N, C-alpha and C positions, 0 to 999 in steps of 0.2 A: 873702310873703317867708319864706324858710326861716331859722330862727334861726341866727345865726353865719355866714351866707353872704351874698354879694352878690345882690340881687334879679335882677340880669341874668345870673346864672350859668346854665349849661346842664346838662341831665340826659341821660345816655346809658347804654346797656347794651351790654357787649361779651361775646361768647361765646368762651371759651378752651378749647383742646384741645392738650395736650402742649406747654405754654408757647408757644403761638401763638394769635393772634387770628384766629378763623375767621369771625366775623360781627360787624357793628356796626349799632346802631339807636338812634334816640332813644327816650326814655322813653315818648312817646305811641305809637310803633309797638309797643313791648313791651307796653303796656297793651292794645292791639288783639289781640296774641297771647294775653294772659291772658283776654280776653273771648271768645275763640274765633272772632273775625272772620277771622283768617288763621292758617294753620298753618305749621309748620316741618318739612317732610319730612326734611331732612338730619339732624334730631335724633330721628327716629322710634324709639320703643321704647328710650330711653336716658335717663340722668340727666346733663344738661348742666351744666357749670361756667361760671358767668357772673359778671360784675362790674358793679355799678352804680356809675357815676362821677359826681361833682359837678365841673364844669369851669367856670373863670372865663372872662372875655372875651378873655384872652390865651392860651387853650387850655392852661392849666396845671391839672393835676388837684389838687383841694383836698380831696376826700373819696372813699372807696371802700368798697363793701360786697361781699364775696366770698360769693355764695350759690349754691345748687344748685336746679335746677328739673327736674322729670320730665316727659317727653313720652310719649304712648301710641303704639301701632303706626301710627296715621295722622298723627302729628306734631302732635297737639293738646296744649296745655299742661295740666298738672294743675289742675283747677278748684278744688281744695282749697288751692292755694298762696296764702298771704296774708301774706307778709313785708312789714312797713311799712318800705320802703327809706329814705324821707325821714327818718322818725323815728330809724332806726338810725344814719344818717350824722350826724344832729344830735347824738346822745348818744355817739357813738364817741369813744374816747380818741385822743389824738395819737400818731402813730407816727413813722417815719423821715421825713427831708426828701427831696424830689424836686424838682430844678431850683430849689433855694432856697426851696421852699414846704413847710412842715410839714403832713403829711396827717393827716386823721381816718380811721382804718381800723377796720372791723368785720369780724371773721372768727371762726372757731370758737374760737380761743384768746382773742379780745378781743370778747366779746359782752355788751352791757349788758342784753339781754333774754334771760334763761336759756332760756325755752321755745322760742326760735328758734335755739338753738345747733346743734342737729342738722341744721338746714337750711342751714348755712354750711359752707364748706370753708376749709382752711388753706393760704395761699400761702407760698412760700419767700421770707422777708424777710431772709435772712441778708445779710452784707456783700457776698459775691461773687455774689449772685443778680441776675438781670436781669428779674425779673417786672414790677416797677414801671417799669423802663426800657422794656420791651416795650409796656406799656399807654400810657406817655407818647408813645412814638414813633408808635403807632397814632393817637392823638388829634392829635398835631402834623401828621400827614399830612392831617388834615381831610377825610376821605372822607365825612363826614356833612354837609359844607357849612355849618359853623357860621360866624357872623359874628365877625370878629376886630377888636377895638378896641385899636390900639396906643397910643392916648392914655391908656388906663386905667393909672393908676399901680399898680405892683405893691406889695402890702403889704410893709412892712419885714420883713426877716428877723429871726429871733430873735438871730442874731449881731450884726446892726446895732443892734437894741434894746439888747442887752447892752453893745455898744460905747458907744452914746450914754449909757446909764446909767452906765457906768464914767467917761464924760467928765464927766457932771454931778457924780459923786462926786469926780472929780479936781479939778474947779473949786472945789467946796465945800471940799475938803481944802486946796487951795492958799490959798483965802481964810483958812481957819483957820490955815494955816501962817504966812501973813503976819502974822496977828493974834498968833500964838503962836510967833514966830520963835525965841524964846529956848528953847522946849521941844521942838523937832522938827527934822527935816531932810528934804530931798527924797528921800533914799534910802529912808526908811520908807514914803513914798507909793508908790514903785515896787514895793516888796515886797508891799504890800497889793494893788495892781493885779494883780501876777503871781499871788498866791494866789487872788484872785477868778476870774481867767481859768482857772487850773488846776482850781478847784472846778467851774466851769461845764462845762469839757470832760469832767471826770470824771462829772458828772451825766448828760451826753449819752451817754457810753459805757455807763454803767450802764443807762440807758434802752434803748439798742440791744440790749444783752445780754439784758435782760428780755424784750424783744420776740422775740429769737431763741430764747430758752429756751422761751417760750410757744409759738412756732411748732413747735419740735421736740416739745414735749409733745403738741400737738394732732395732729401727724403720727403720733406713737406711738399715741395713742388711736384715730386712724382705722385704723391697721394692726391694732390689737387688736380693733376692732369688726369689721373685715373677717374676721379669723381666727375671731371668735366666730360670725359669720354662716355662714362656711364649715363650722365645726364643727357648728353647729346643723343645717345642711342635710345634712351627712354623717350626723349622728346620726338625723335623720328618715328618710333613705334606709335606714340600717341597721335602724332599728326597723321600717320597713315591710317590708324583706326578711325580717327575723326573724319578723315576724308571719305573712308568707306561708308561711315554712318551718314555723312552729309549726302553722299550719292544715293544711299537708300532712301533718305528722307525726301530728296528731290524726286526720286522715282515714285514714291508713295504720293507725294503732292500732285504729280502729273496724273497718276491714276485716279486720285480723288477728284481732281478738276474734270477729267474726262467723264467720270461717273456722275458728277454733279450736272455737267452740261447735258449728258444723256437723260438724266432724270427730269431736268427742266424741260427738255424737248418733249419727253413723253407726257409730262403734266400738261404742257400747252396743247399737245395733240388731243389728250383726253378731254380737256376743257372745251376745246373747239368741237369735238365730236358731241359732247353733251349739249352744247349750245345749239348745234345743228339739229340734234334730235328733238330738243324742246321746240325749236322753231317749226320743225316739220310737224310735230304733234299739234302745235297751236294752229297751223294751217289746216290740218285735217279736221280739228274741232270746229274751226270757223266755217269750213265747207259744209259741215253737217248741221250748222246752226246751234252749236252748243258753246255757251260762254264758259270756257274752262277756268277763267280767272275767278268768276263768281263762285263756281263750284269749289275751287280750292279754298277761297275765303270762308265759305259756308262749312266746309269740312273741318277747317281749323277751329271755327267757333264751336261746332258740335263736339269736337274732340276735347277742347278745353273745358266745356261745360260738363261733359261726362267724367273727365279727369277730376274736376273739383268735386262732383257728386260722390265719386268713389272714395276720394280722399277724406271727405267729411264723414262718410259712413264708416270707414276704417278707424278714424280717430275716435268716433263715438263708441265703437266696439272696444277700442283699447281702454277708454275711460271706464266702461262697464267692467272690463276685466280687472282693472286696477282696484276698483271698489270691491269686487268679489275677493280678490287676493287679500285686501286689507281686513275684510270681515272674517275670512278664513283663518288668518293669523291670529285675530282676536279670539276666535273660537278654540284654536289649538292651545293658546296660552291658558284660557279658562279651563279646558279639559285637563291640562297638566296640573293646574292648581287643585282641581277636584281630586285628581289621582293622589297627590301628596296628602291631602286631607283624609282621604279614605285609608291610605296606608297608616297614617298616625292613629286614626280611629280604630283600625284593625289591631294595631299593636296595643292600644289601650285596652281594647276588649280582651285581647289575649292575656294581658297582665292581670286584668280583673278576674278573668276565668281562672288563671293560675292561683291568684291570691285566694279566691273562693275555695278552690280545691284544697289549698294548704290549710285554710281555716277549718274546713270540714275534717281534715285529718287530725288537726290539733284537738278539735272538739271530741273526736273519737279516741283520744288518749295517745296519739302518736307524738313522739319527741324526736327531734333531729339533732344528731350528734355526729361530729366529724373527728376523725383521729388522724393526726399527722405525726411522723417520726420525730421523737424528741419533745413533743408537746403533750401527747396523750389525748384522751377524749375531751372534746369541747362542744358544749351544747350551743345550738344556733336558734335564735328566736324566729318565730314564723314570719314576722315582718322583714327579717334580714335575709331570708332564703334567696330571694330574687337577686339582691345585691351580691350575696356570696357566690351565686351561680355565675354572675357576669364577671366579677373581679375577686376570685378566691384569695390570691396572695395578698392583695391590698387589705381585704377584710381581716384576714388572720393577723397581718402585721399590726393593724390598728388595735385588734383585741389584745395582742401581746405587748403593745406599747413600744414598738420599735419601728424604724423606717422601712420602706419597701426594699431599698437596696440592701440593708443589713439582713432583712429576713431572707431575701433570695440568695445572698451570699452564704448565709447560715445553712439553707436547704442544700446548696451544692456541697458545702463542707460536711454536713451530717451524712449525706449519701456516699461521698467518697473523700474521706479525710486524708488528703495528700497535700504536700507543700507545693505552692504555686510560684515559688521564687525562680528567677531566671539564672541560668548558669552561663559560662563563657561560650559554650557551643551554640547558644541560641535556643536551647530546650529548657523545659521546666524541671525543677529539682525532683519532685515526685516522691519525696521521703514521707513515710507514713507518720501521721500525727495522732495525738490523743484527741478524740472528738469532743467538742463542747456540747453539752447535752441540751442547753436552753439558749434561745436566741438573745436573751437579755445579757448573757455572759459573753457572747461572741463579739470580738473586736476586729473589725476589718483591717487587714494588713498585719495583724499580730497573731490572731488565732488560726489563720489559714497559712502561716509560714512556720518553718522549722526554726530552731534556735539561732543557727548561723544567719539565716535571712532576716530574722527579727532584729538582730544586732545591726545588720547592714541598713535595714529600713529606719531604725531609730537614729543611727549616725547620720543618714541623709536628711532626716527630718530636723535634727539639731544643727545641721550645717557643718559637720565635721568631715 
């Protein structure tokens, strides 16, 4: 018999994943898994979250231990796992109520055996959580085939005990009231009962809040532990990579030192060979009676003199070239100026030639008349022919007494008298208009618009 529990209660183990029951088994089956008799391939190479449940004959959960168990790559349970589930559920503190039964719960935040705290996990026991409801629903489904005894009386709830206790207190108080009717009244008894009930509810709420706070604290510790493990893993990887890089740097430094020593040795050997060769050459020159030192000094002097001479000659040539370039640029600028003068003179001669030809034609009785649509024939003086030829529209506009813009707009209107107003589709109106025969009568924005667009233009101009 387990202390504090009915001897006819059941023991079961449920495996949970993401707030769902993924597997159920009796405690005897779980012990077979621990002994290595059977394996659990679906939990291979993972740390499974499981719950040990104490269940009465009416399939109500009366105790729970939330624990973690590791499985290897073949699905065999960790042989070192040794949590005393029965002992932990016996010593567990009371937690929240489930279906009117107050549970004993052992988890990471509520563990009576400190050295087993790391092997437990923290469920969500807050008010809105459905963890315990999910476990109860799984047990009530009775997939384990447990025998149910409906005749077993359910233990009285704490609220019923409190109510009966309050009833006893009330009876005793009533007797005392009858005995001391002169010193009290029924209203004082009702106030005492109300205070006791409020005190009981307050104690229950405080207890629930403590459980919830402990759950949050445990979840925070789990997250901190996960972050520590992740940091430790990253730090190990960084240290390993840093060690490899340090080894590579040391190897490169050794190779560099070896190459530097080898280069210095070769340089010393080369310098020594050059020195020996010079000494040998000097000895040979001395043997033949030639002063090689004086020859070298004389060669250096001759070379410097020749170098100075050639440098001076090149500098003088460069100065001559610069003077030639300067005079050539002046000549080019002068020729450009002469070309511009010649072009102007040629144009003047051409104008004089044209003017003389025109004068000759006038003397022979020729008159120049231009005819434009809507204007009629217009005579042009001989001295205005050249200007008319260069800017005909401007000349005619001045002769007619209108601006160039009005004249050009009137020309476009007289050639094609259509309305130029915009419509909503983005195209022009195109309605045929009565042409204005003379540019003096043409009004820009009125004469080239139909009646509808004239009104729109006038309204816009007046600010309406």
